[in-house]
C-alpha positions as CSV (number, residue, x, y, z in Angstrom):
1,M,5.8,-18.5,-9.4
2,Q,9.3,-17.8,-8.9
3,N,10.0,-17.9,-5.6
4,V,12.3,-14.8,-4.1
5,L,13.6,-14.4,-0.8
6,I,13.3,-11.4,0.7
7,I,15.2,-10.5,3.5
8,T,14.1,-7.4,5.7
9,Y,14.9,-5.9,9.1
10,Y,12.1,-4.2,9.9
11,W,8.4,-5.8,9.3
12,P,5.1,-5.2,11.2
13,P,4.5,-4.6,13.9
14,S,7.3,-2.1,13.3
15,G,6.4,0.9,12.2
16,G,7.9,3.4,9.4
17,A,8.7,4.1,5.8
18,G,11.1,1.4,5.2
19,V,8.5,-1.3,6.4
20,Q,5.9,0.0,4.3
21,R,8.0,-0.4,1.1
22,W,8.3,-4.1,1.2
23,L,5.3,-4.5,2.7
24,K,3.2,-2.9,-0.6
25,F,6.0,-4.7,-3.0
26,A,5.3,-8.1,-1.1
27,K,1.6,-7.3,-2.0
28,Y,2.1,-6.5,-5.5
29,L,4.6,-8.8,-6.9
30,P,2.5,-12.2,-7.4
31,E,0.7,-10.2,-9.8
32,F,3.8,-10.5,-11.9
33,G,4.6,-14.3,-11.5
34,I,6.6,-13.4,-7.9
35,N,5.9,-15.2,-4.8
36,P,7.9,-13.5,-2.1
37,I,9.2,-15.4,0.9
38,I,10.2,-12.8,3.7
39,L,12.5,-13.6,6.2
40,T,13.1,-10.8,9.5
41,V,13.6,-10.5,12.9
42,D,10.9,-11.7,15.7
43,E,9.5,-8.4,17.4
44,H,9.9,-9.8,21.1
45,F,13.9,-9.7,20.0
46,A,13.9,-6.6,17.9
47,A,15.3,-3.5,18.7
48,Y,12.3,-1.1,16.9
49,V,12.5,2.8,17.3
50,T,8.4,2.8,16.4
51,N,6.0,0.3,16.1
52,D,2.5,0.4,14.0
53,P,0.5,-2.8,14.7
54,S,-2.1,-1.1,11.9
55,L,0.0,-2.7,9.4
56,L,-0.3,-6.1,10.2
57,N,-3.5,-5.6,8.2
58,D,-1.5,-5.2,4.9
59,I,-0.2,-9.0,5.4
60,S,-1.6,-11.4,3.0
61,P,-2.7,-14.3,4.1
62,D,-1.1,-16.0,1.4
63,L,2.4,-14.5,2.2
64,I,4.9,-16.8,4.0
65,V,6.6,-15.1,6.5
66,F,9.8,-16.3,8.8
67,K,11.5,-15.1,11.6
68,T,14.3,-15.5,13.9
69,K,16.3,-14.3,17.1
70,S,18.1,-11.5,17.4
71,F,20.9,-10.1,19.7
72,E,20.0,-6.5,19.9
73,I,22.7,-4.2,21.6
74,L,20.0,-1.2,21.3
75,K,17.7,-3.0,23.2
76,L,20.0,-4.1,26.0
77,F,21.2,-0.4,26.3
78,S,17.8,0.9,26.6
79,R,16.7,-1.3,29.1
80,T,20.0,-0.7,31.0
81,T,19.7,3.5,30.9
82,G,15.9,3.8,31.0
83,E,16.4,6.0,27.8
84,Q,14.1,5.4,25.1
85,M,15.4,3.7,21.8
86,P,18.0,6.0,19.8
87,Q,16.9,6.5,16.1
88,G,19.7,7.1,13.4
89,G,22.3,9.8,14.9
90,F,20.6,9.8,18.0
91,S,18.3,12.7,17.0
92,N,15.4,11.7,19.5
93,V,17.8,12.1,22.6
94,N,19.8,14.6,24.4
95,K,22.8,14.3,22.4
96,Q,24.8,16.1,24.6
97,S,24.5,14.1,27.8
98,F,27.6,12.1,29.0
99,I,25.9,9.1,28.7
100,M,24.9,9.9,24.9
101,K,28.1,11.3,24.0
102,V,29.7,8.1,25.1
103,S,26.8,6.0,23.6
104,R,27.6,7.7,20.1
105,F,30.9,7.4,20.4
106,V,30.5,3.8,20.7
107,R,28.0,3.2,18.4
108,G,29.8,5.0,15.8
109,N,33.1,3.0,16.2
110,F,32.3,-0.4,17.6
111,F,29.1,-1.3,15.6
112,I,29.7,-1.0,11.8
113,P,28.0,-0.4,10.2
114,D,25.3,-0.5,12.5
115,A,23.9,-1.8,15.9
116,R,21.4,-4.1,14.6
117,R,24.2,-6.6,13.1
118,G,23.5,-8.8,16.1
119,W,20.3,-10.3,13.9
120,N,23.2,-11.3,10.6
121,K,23.9,-14.7,12.4
122,F,20.5,-15.8,12.8
123,A,19.5,-14.2,9.4
124,F,22.0,-16.2,7.8
125,R,21.4,-19.6,9.3
126,K,17.7,-19.1,8.7
127,A,18.4,-17.9,5.1
128,L,20.5,-21.1,4.2
129,E,17.6,-23.3,5.2
130,L,15.1,-21.2,3.0
131,I,17.1,-21.2,0.0
132,K,17.1,-25.2,0.3
133,T,13.6,-25.8,1.2
134,Y,11.8,-23.2,-1.5
135,N,14.4,-23.4,-4.3
136,I,15.3,-20.0,-4.4
137,K,17.5,-18.6,-7.4
138,T,17.2,-14.9,-6.4
139,I,17.4,-13.0,-2.6
140,I,16.6,-9.3,-2.0
141,T,18.2,-7.8,1.2
142,T,16.9,-4.2,1.8
143,S,18.1,-1.7,4.2
144,P,18.9,0.3,6.1
145,P,19.9,-1.0,8.6
146,H,23.0,-1.6,6.0
147,S,24.3,-4.6,8.5
148,V,21.6,-6.6,6.5
149,Q,23.6,-6.2,3.0
150,L,26.3,-8.3,4.8
151,I,23.7,-11.4,5.2
152,G,23.7,-11.0,1.4
153,L,26.7,-10.5,0.9
154,Q,27.7,-13.7,2.8
155,L,24.9,-15.8,1.2
156,K,26.7,-14.6,-2.3
157,R,30.2,-16.0,-1.4
158,K,28.8,-19.2,0.2
159,L,26.4,-20.0,-2.9
160,N,27.1,-17.7,-5.7
161,I,23.2,-17.0,-5.6
162,R,21.7,-14.0,-7.6
163,W,21.7,-11.2,-5.3
164,I,19.8,-8.1,-5.7
165,A,20.6,-5.0,-2.9
166,D,18.0,-2.8,-2.0
167,L,19.5,0.5,-0.3
168,R,16.8,3.0,0.5
169,D,19.5,5.2,2.2
170,P,23.2,6.5,1.6
171,W,25.3,4.2,3.1
172,S,28.6,6.0,4.3
173,D,27.3,9.4,3.3
174,V,24.1,9.2,5.6
175,F,23.7,13.0,7.1
176,Y,23.7,11.6,10.8
177,N,27.0,9.9,10.5
178,K,28.5,13.1,11.5
179,D,26.8,12.8,15.1
180,L,28.3,9.3,16.1
181,M,32.0,11.0,16.7
182,R,33.3,8.4,14.3
183,T,37.2,8.0,13.7
184,S,39.1,7.7,10.5
185,L,39.7,3.8,11.0
186,A,35.9,3.2,11.8
187,V,34.9,5.3,8.4
188,Y,37.4,3.4,6.6
189,F,36.2,0.4,7.4
190,D,32.6,1.3,7.1
191,K,33.1,2.5,3.2
192,R,35.0,-0.3,2.6
193,L,32.0,-3.2,3.4
194,E,29.5,-0.4,1.3
195,K,32.2,-0.9,-1.5
196,K,32.1,-5.1,-0.9
197,V,28.2,-4.7,-0.9
198,L,28.3,-2.1,-4.1
199,E,30.9,-4.6,-6.1
200,H,29.2,-7.9,-5.1
201,A,25.6,-7.5,-5.7
202,D,24.0,-8.6,-9.0
203,E,21.6,-5.7,-9.1
204,L,21.3,-2.8,-7.1
205,I,18.0,-0.5,-6.2
206,T,17.6,2.9,-4.5
207,V,14.9,5.4,-4.5
208,C,16.1,8.6,-6.4
209,D,19.0,9.3,-8.9
210,S,20.8,11.6,-6.1
211,V,21.5,8.5,-4.1
212,K,22.3,6.3,-7.3
213,Q,25.2,9.2,-8.0
214,L,26.6,8.9,-4.8
215,F,26.9,4.8,-5.1
216,L,28.3,5.7,-8.3
217,K,30.9,7.4,-6.7
218,K,32.0,4.7,-4.5
219,T,33.6,2.1,-7.3
220,S,34.8,2.1,-10.7
221,K,33.5,-1.4,-10.8
222,L,29.8,-0.2,-10.5
223,S,27.8,0.9,-13.9
224,Q,24.5,3.0,-14.7
225,K,22.7,-0.2,-15.7
226,K,23.6,-1.9,-12.5
227,I,21.4,0.3,-10.4
228,H,17.9,0.9,-10.7
229,I,15.3,3.6,-9.1
230,V,12.1,2.6,-7.4
231,I,10.6,5.1,-5.6
232,N,8.8,3.8,-2.3
233,G,5.6,4.7,-4.0
234,F,1.9,4.9,-2.7
235,D,-0.6,2.3,-2.3
236,N,-4.0,3.3,-4.8
237,T,-6.0,1.7,-2.2
238,D,-5.0,4.1,0.3
239,F,-5.8,7.0,-1.5
240,Q,-9.4,6.1,-3.2
241,I,-11.2,8.9,-1.3
242,L,-10.2,12.2,-0.7
243,P,-12.1,14.5,1.4
244,N,-12.6,18.4,1.0
245,E,-10.1,20.4,2.5
246,N,-10.2,21.4,6.6
247,D,-12.7,24.4,6.5
248,T,-12.2,25.6,9.9
249,F,-8.5,26.1,9.7
250,F,-6.0,26.3,7.0
251,E,-4.2,23.3,8.2
252,I,-0.3,23.4,7.2
253,T,0.5,19.5,8.0
254,Y,3.9,18.0,8.1
255,V,4.1,14.2,8.3
256,G,7.5,12.2,9.3
257,T,10.8,12.5,10.8
258,I,12.0,15.9,11.4
259,A,15.2,17.1,13.6
260,L,17.3,20.7,13.9
261,S,19.4,19.3,11.2
262,Y,16.5,20.1,8.7
263,N,16.8,23.9,9.8
264,A,13.3,24.1,9.1
265,K,13.5,28.0,11.0
266,V,12.4,29.4,7.2
267,L,9.3,27.9,7.3
268,F,8.3,28.7,10.9
269,E,9.1,32.4,9.9
270,A,7.5,32.6,7.1
271,I,4.0,31.4,8.9
272,Y,4.5,33.7,11.4
273,T,4.8,36.8,8.8
274,V,1.7,35.5,6.9
275,S,0.0,34.8,9.8
276,Q,0.4,38.1,11.3
277,N,-0.3,39.8,8.0
278,N,-3.8,37.9,7.9
279,Q,-4.9,37.9,11.4
280,E,-8.5,37.0,10.3
281,L,-7.6,33.8,8.8
282,P,-7.1,30.4,11.3
283,Y,-3.7,29.0,10.4
284,R,-2.8,25.5,12.2
285,L,0.9,24.3,11.8
286,T,0.5,20.1,12.7
287,F,2.9,17.7,13.4
288,V,2.5,13.9,12.8
289,G,5.2,12.5,14.1
290,A,8.0,13.2,16.7
291,V,8.9,16.4,17.3
292,P,12.2,17.0,19.1
293,S,12.6,19.7,21.7
294,A,15.2,21.6,20.2
295,V,12.7,22.2,17.0
296,K,9.8,23.0,19.2
297,E,11.8,25.7,20.6
298,Q,12.8,26.9,17.3
299,I,8.8,27.2,16.5
300,T,8.6,29.1,20.2
301,N,11.2,31.7,19.0
302,S,9.5,32.1,15.5
303,G,6.1,33.4,17.7
304,I,4.0,30.4,16.2
305,D,3.6,28.3,19.2
306,N,0.2,28.9,19.4
307,L,-0.6,28.1,15.9
308,T,1.3,24.4,16.4
309,R,0.0,21.2,17.8
310,Y,1.8,18.3,18.2
311,L,0.0,14.9,17.6
312,G,3.0,12.5,18.1
313,Y,4.1,9.2,15.9
314,M,0.4,8.0,14.6
315,P,0.0,4.2,12.7
316,H,0.0,4.7,8.7
317,N,-3.3,4.5,8.2
318,E,-3.9,7.5,10.4
319,A,-1.1,9.4,9.4
320,I,-2.3,9.0,5.6
321,E,-6.0,10.6,6.4
322,Y,-4.1,13.7,7.7
323,M,-2.3,13.9,4.8
324,K,-5.4,13.9,2.7
325,K,-7.4,16.2,4.9
326,A,-4.5,19.1,5.2
327,T,-5.0,22.3,3.2
328,V,-1.0,22.4,2.8
329,L,1.6,19.6,3.1
330,I,5.4,20.3,3.8
331,N,8.3,18.5,3.1
332,I,11.9,19.4,4.3
333,F,15.1,17.8,3.4
334,P,18.1,17.8,5.6
335,E,20.3,20.4,4.9
336,T,23.3,18.5,6.2
337,A,22.4,15.7,3.9
338,G,24.7,16.5,1.4
339,Y,22.4,15.2,-1.4
340,D,18.7,15.7,-2.5
341,G,16.9,12.8,-1.8
342,V,13.2,11.5,-1.5
343,P,11.4,11.0,1.6
344,G,9.6,7.8,2.1
345,K,6.4,9.7,2.7
346,F,6.8,11.9,-0.7
347,A,4.5,10.1,-3.0
348,E,1.7,9.7,-0.6
349,Y,2.0,13.8,-0.2
350,I,1.4,13.5,-4.3
351,A,-1.2,10.9,-3.9
352,S,-2.9,13.0,-1.3
353,R,-3.7,16.0,-4.0
354,R,-3.0,18.6,-1.8
355,P,-0.3,21.6,-2.4
356,I,3.3,20.8,-1.6
357,I,5.7,22.9,-0.4
358,S,9.1,21.5,-0.3
359,I,12.2,23.1,1.3
360,D,14.7,21.6,-0.4
361,A,17.1,22.5,-3.6
362,H,15.7,23.3,-6.8
363,E,17.6,20.9,-8.8
364,G,17.2,18.2,-6.2
365,D,14.8,15.0,-7.1
366,A,11.6,15.8,-4.7
367,A,11.3,19.1,-6.9
368,K,12.0,17.5,-9.9
369,I,9.1,14.9,-9.1
370,L,6.6,18.1,-8.1
371,E,7.3,19.7,-11.0
372,Q,6.6,16.5,-13.1
373,T,3.6,15.9,-11.2
374,K,2.4,19.4,-10.7
375,S,2.0,18.9,-7.3
376,G,3.3,21.9,-5.0
377,K,6.2,24.1,-5.6
378,T,9.8,24.4,-4.4
379,F,11.9,26.9,-2.4
380,T,15.2,27.0,-0.7
381,R,16.0,28.4,2.8
382,N,17.0,31.7,0.9
383,E,13.7,32.5,-0.6
384,I,11.3,33.4,2.4
385,T,9.7,36.2,0.6
386,L,8.7,33.8,-2.1
387,L,7.3,31.2,0.4
388,E,5.5,33.8,2.6
389,Q,3.9,35.3,-1.4
390,Y,2.8,31.5,-1.9
391,L,1.4,30.7,1.4
392,T,-0.4,33.9,1.2
393,E,-1.9,33.2,-2.4
394,L,-3.2,29.8,-1.2
395,S,-4.7,30.7,2.0
396,L,-6.3,34.0,0.2
397,L,-7.8,31.3,-2.4
398,W,-8.7,28.8,0.8
399,K,-10.4,31.9,2.3
400,K,-12.7,32.3,-0.9
401,K,-13.8,29.0,-0.5
402,Q,-12.1,27.9,-3.4
403,T,-10.9,24.3,-3.5
404,L,-7.0,23.6,-3.1
405,K,-7.1,20.3,-4.0
406,L,-4.9,19.4,-7.2
407,E,-6.0,17.6,-10.2
408,N,-4.7,14.2,-10.9
409,T,-2.1,13.8,-13.7
410,P,-1.0,10.9,-15.6
411,E,2.3,10.9,-14.0
412,I,0.8,10.1,-10.6
413,L,0.5,6.7,-11.6
414,T,4.0,5.9,-12.2
415,F,4.7,6.5,-8.4
416,S,2.1,3.6,-6.9
417,R,3.4,0.5,-5.4
418,F,2.0,-1.1,-8.0
419,A,4.1,0.2,-11.0
420,G,7.2,-0.2,-8.3
421,A,6.4,-3.9,-8.1
422,Q,6.2,-4.1,-11.6
423,K,9.4,-2.7,-12.0
424,I,11.1,-4.9,-9.4
425,S,9.4,-8.0,-11.1
426,E,11.4,-7.0,-14.4
427,I,14.9,-6.7,-12.5
428,I,14.1,-10.0,-10.7
429,K,13.5,-11.7,-14.4
430,K,16.4,-9.8,-15.8
């Protein structure tokens, strides 16, 4: 069994897709001869936006986990101002208030690449100890926060150890950077750090082809063979039982993060039109996850406030149950992203075998996966008529009590956590 050190900021009891990615891979890596050793931040010192203690149940009792202290400026900010912990791009707070404008400027220009860099010195020191104690030859750093990659860079320079960098999101191109009021100097230093990581890591992993292509443009020293795609995936054990769809409501469900920049207005207007044309059908739009007030205002203005319910953030196991009980699942990729990626929940959407409506580009990664797995349809924001027609078609089938549950295809298993762990083990042993 080969020992591998995985350095990750997000780990249970933190919530979110980034936590689940390596939590699940660590679950299956031992089946391929890899013994993962986890280095993370102590939750008492961490600056988590969301918590999900239910994920603690997924940690194998045999998994070795080490935690360190950290100095978190975001935690200090939250305590001092009384404001909630800001998400990336401050999408969950009032960005236009004076204190938030100042905070966004400070975050974007004085904390590069991000405000969780205060963990690095603690993690680096502990990593040196663990590498020696466990005779570790390979380390994996996973981000965001992208400051974690600087730990890998530092270890590479000091020990010349084999280093695999897993980048779940774009770095300098991430869509919320535009909200951080960054100066040209800050952008320069951020891109410089990104380039160093891309060039010095022995192998790179990311979640989809569009993000891979973004990284390839950063430096001529980066080859196609060095970057591997491993989607976030779904855990088969979470989807062994798929209940029948809701027979009380035609349930249109969105799970996860949403912000005004996602520009979901086309969806809200389509739901309004279809519900008005079929008033005898009980439509319901359900959000599982935080919904900012600006998006709620859009929903009210679209005339579907009475059809909408907001359930807030939920533990992962409960969120999955809402996916499986939905009539239709909604995926929306941020309009301002500048790339067409795959959200962390997407494979779980597919495993739920509910029709997926994706608001995205037809040539995007998510659209290709939908076509490959026969899991739904993609609509651009200019195709509201086609979207209305598809929603009407599905709702009339539901009215006739014809099941909308999709058949499994062989391609679906390629997006499982087990398959992802196998691919990662091959990269480790390369």
